[in-house]
C-alpha positions in Angstrom: 0.3 0.3 0.0 1.0 3.8 -1.0 2.1 6.1 1.5 -1.7 7.9 0.7 -3.2 4.7 0.6 -2.0 4.6 4.6 -3.4 7.7 5.1 -6.6 6.9 3.7 -6.7 3.7 6.0 -5.7 5.3 9.0 -8.0 8.3 8.4 -11.5 5.3 8.4 -9.8 4.3 11.8 -10.0 7.4 13.3 -12.9 8.7 12.2 -14.8 5.2 13.3 -12.5 6.1 16.5 -14.3 9.5 16.9 -17.6 7.9 16.2 -17.5 5.8 18.7 -16.4 8.6 21.1 -19.3 11.0 20.1 -22.0 8.0 20.8 -20.4 7.6 24.2 -20.7 10.9 25.2 -24.0 11.4 23.8 -25.3 8.3 25.9 -23.4 10.1 28.9 -24.7 13.5 27.9 -28.4 12.0 27.6 -28.3 10.2 31.4 -26.4 13.7 32.5 -28.3 13.9 35.9 -28.1 10.5 36.5 -24.0 10.9 36.0 -23.8 13.5 37.8 -26.1 12.5 40.8 -24.4 9.1 41.0 -20.9 9.2 39.9 -19.7 12.4 39.2 -20.5 13.6 42.9 -20.7 10.4 44.1 -17.1 10.9 46.4 -18.9 13.7 48.1 -21.3 11.3 50.2 -21.4 9.6 53.6 -22.5 5.9 51.5 -19.8 6.2 48.9 -18.0 2.6 48.8 -14.7 3.6 49.8 -16.0 5.5 53.0 -18.2 2.8 53.7 -14.9 -0.1 53.1 -12.9 2.0 55.6 -15.7 2.9 57.9 -16.3 -0.8 58.3 -12.8 -1.4 58.9 -12.5 1.4 61.0 -15.4 0.0 63.4 -13.5 -2.9 63.8 -10.3 -1.4 64.8 -11.1 1.6 66.4 -14.7 0.5 67.3 -15.8 3.9 65.6 -16.3 5.7 61.9 -13.2 7.6 60.4 -14.7 9.1 57.6 -17.8 11.4 58.1 -18.2 13.7 55.4 -20.8 16.9 56.1 -24.4 15.5 55.0 -24.7 18.8 52.4 -21.7 19.2 50.0 -23.2 22.7 48.9 -22.0 23.4 45.0 -22.1 26.9 43.2 -22.7 27.8 39.7 -21.2 30.9 39.2 -21.3 31.4 35.2 -24.2 31.9 33.0 -22.8 28.5 30.6 -21.1 27.0 33.6 -23.0 24.1 34.0 -23.1 23.8 30.0 -19.6 23.8 29.8 -19.5 21.1 32.7 -21.8 18.8 31.1 -20.2 18.9 28.0 -16.5 18.2 29.4 -17.9 15.5 31.5 -19.3 14.0 28.2 -16.8 14.4 26.0 -14.1 13.1 28.6 -16.6 10.0 29.2 -17.1 9.6 26.1 -13.2 8.7 25.7 -13.4 6.7 29.1 -15.7 4.4 27.8 -14.5 3.9 24.1 -10.8 3.6 25.0 -11.3 0.2 24.4 -12.4 0.5 20.9 -10.1 3.1 20.3 -7.4 0.7 21.2 -9.0 -2.0 18.9 -9.4 0.3 15.6 -5.6 1.0 16.3 -4.6 -2.3 16.4 -6.5 -3.0 13.4 -4.5 -0.6 11.6 -1.3 -1.7 12.5 -1.7 -5.4 12.7 -1.8 -5.9 9.0 2.0 -5.0 9.1 2.9 -7.5 11.8 4.0 -11.0 11.4 2.1 -14.2 12.7 3.8 -14.1 15.4 3.5 -10.4 16.0 0.4 -10.1 15.5 -0.2 -13.0 18.2 1.9 -11.1 20.9 0.4 -7.6 20.1 -2.8 -8.6 21.0 -1.5 -9.1 24.5 0.0 -5.6 24.3 -3.3 -3.7 22.9 -5.6 -5.9 25.6 -3.0 -4.7 28.3 -3.0 -1.0 27.2 -7.2 -0.3 27.6 -6.9 -2.9 30.7 -4.2 -0.6 32.3 -6.3 2.3 31.5 -9.4 1.4 32.9 -7.0 0.6 36.3 -5.8 3.7 36.3 -9.1 5.2 36.2 -10.5 3.2 39.0 -7.8 3.6 41.2 -8.3 7.7 41.1 -12.1 7.4 41.2 -12.2 4.7 44.2 -8.6 5.1 46.0 -7.4 9.2 45.6 -10.3 10.9 44.5 -12.5 10.3 47.9 -9.7 11.3 50.2 -8.7 14.5 48.4 -12.5 15.4 48.7 -12.3 14.3 52.8 -9.6 16.6 53.1 -11.1 20.0 51.5 -14.2 18.9 53.1 -13.0 18.3 56.5 -10.4 21.4 56.6 -11.2 24.5 58.1 -9.4 27.5 59.3 -12.6 29.3 61.1 -15.8 28.4 62.2 -17.0 31.7 60.4 -15.9 30.2 57.0 -18.9 28.9 55.3 -18.5 26.2 52.4 -19.3 26.8 48.9 -17.5 25.0 46.1 -17.3 26.1 42.6 -18.1 24.0 40.1 -15.6 24.1 37.5 -12.8 23.7 40.8 -14.6 20.1 41.2 -14.9 19.3 37.9 -11.0 19.9 37.1 -10.3 18.0 40.5 -12.3 14.9 39.0 -10.7 15.1 35.6 -7.2 16.1 36.6 -7.0 12.8 39.0 -9.3 10.2 37.7 -8.1 10.7 33.8 -4.6 11.6 35.2 -4.1 7.9 36.6 -5.4 6.6 33.7 -2.7 7.9 31.9 -0.1 7.1 33.9 -1.0 3.1 34.7 0.3 3.1 30.8 3.3 3.4 32.1 4.1 -0.1 32.0 3.0 -0.2 28.0 6.1 2.7 27.2 8.6 0.4 29.7 7.6 -2.7 27.7 8.7 -0.8 24.3 11.9 0.6 25.2 12.7 -2.6 26.5 12.4 -3.9 23.2 13.5 -1.5 20.7 16.8 -1.7 23.3 16.8 1.5 25.6 15.9 0.7 28.8 17.1 -2.4 30.4 15.9 -3.9 34.3 19.8 -3.1 35.6 19.0 0.7 34.9 15.7 0.8 36.5 16.8 -1.2 39.6 19.7 0.9 39.8 18.0 4.6 39.4 15.2 2.9 41.6 15.4 6.2 44.6 15.6 8.6 41.4 11.7 6.7 40.3 10.8 7.4 43.9 11.2 10.9 44.0 10.2 11.3 40.7 6.4 9.0 41.4 6.1 11.4 44.7 6.7 14.3 42.5 3.7 13.4 40.0 1.4 12.5 42.6 1.9 15.7 43.7 0.9 17.1 40.8 -2.2 15.3 39.6 -3.6 15.7 43.3 -4.4 18.2 45.7 -1.9 19.8 48.0 -2.5 17.4 50.9 -0.3 14.7 52.1 -3.0 11.9 52.4 -4.1 12.2 48.6 -0.6 12.4 47.8 0.8 8.9 49.2 -2.4 7.5 47.9 -1.5 8.3 44.4 2.1 7.5 45.1 1.4 3.6 46.6 -0.1 2.4 43.6 2.8 4.3 41.3 5.3 2.6 43.6 3.9 -0.6 43.0 3.8 -0.1 39.4 7.5 0.6 39.3 8.2 -2.4 40.7 5.7 -4.2 38.1 7.4 -2.4 35.7 10.4 -3.5 36.3 9.5 -7.6 36.9 8.0 -7.1 33.0 11.1 -5.2 31.8 13.2 -8.4 33.0 11.4 -10.8 31.5 11.1 -8.7 28.0 14.9 -7.9 27.9 15.3 -11.8 28.2 13.4 -12.6 25.6 14.9 -9.8 23.0 18.4 -10.8 24.1 17.2 -14.5 22.8 15.8 -13.2 20.1 19.2 -11.5 19.3 21.1 -15.2 20.1 23.0 -13.2 23.3 21.1 -15.8 25.8 20.6 -19.3 25.4 17.3 -20.4 24.7 16.2 -23.1 27.1 15.1 -26.6 25.7 
């Protein structure tokens, strides 16, 4: 296929991916009231799954609940089109998340004809890993990090005179920053796989600079979360585990590359 033939083929995959995002965004926008009440503002209520689990174990150990949010979470829309803008942002980004597995499948359909049968078989594992890791990151941000960030922001007070009134755009920014940020960061093992495959990265390098990576992880956790220490630690913990998993995957991939190059003996 010529260069322009590849461009035409890629355009078809991109158009189908965009249509999938639009369809998913339309479904989310059509059900925006339910999604905002039960999903978007879910981490602001005491009956949220994370809070119930924490309080369950807290009652078993301490005899009392550790987390108790105020009954009301007053949200202010200070601009005329603020609610419409938030609806569009939630619909579009939600559509990307929902359609992400299909987008990755379209990407695989584009690159798979250029692969050998063995490469195509291995690529299925990589493609599935991409959307699974992304979804794991989204769920981690939503259930593990966002609730504690909201909890800190709600309970932190410098004076009883101050009446809390939260801005809708600020909460939307926090929601998307944490949830989508964790989804993207969880793709780190995929990046490690490709860098190891092309010979840029080795497991020895990752082990040697583990301390530097820990510092970098703490910086990244501070960027994608608010300023409180608890939220940062809750974000850093899965990222540290992800880094250790990436070392194991890098070591496995490195050995396969070495064997394919004839540097290491192949086990019979």
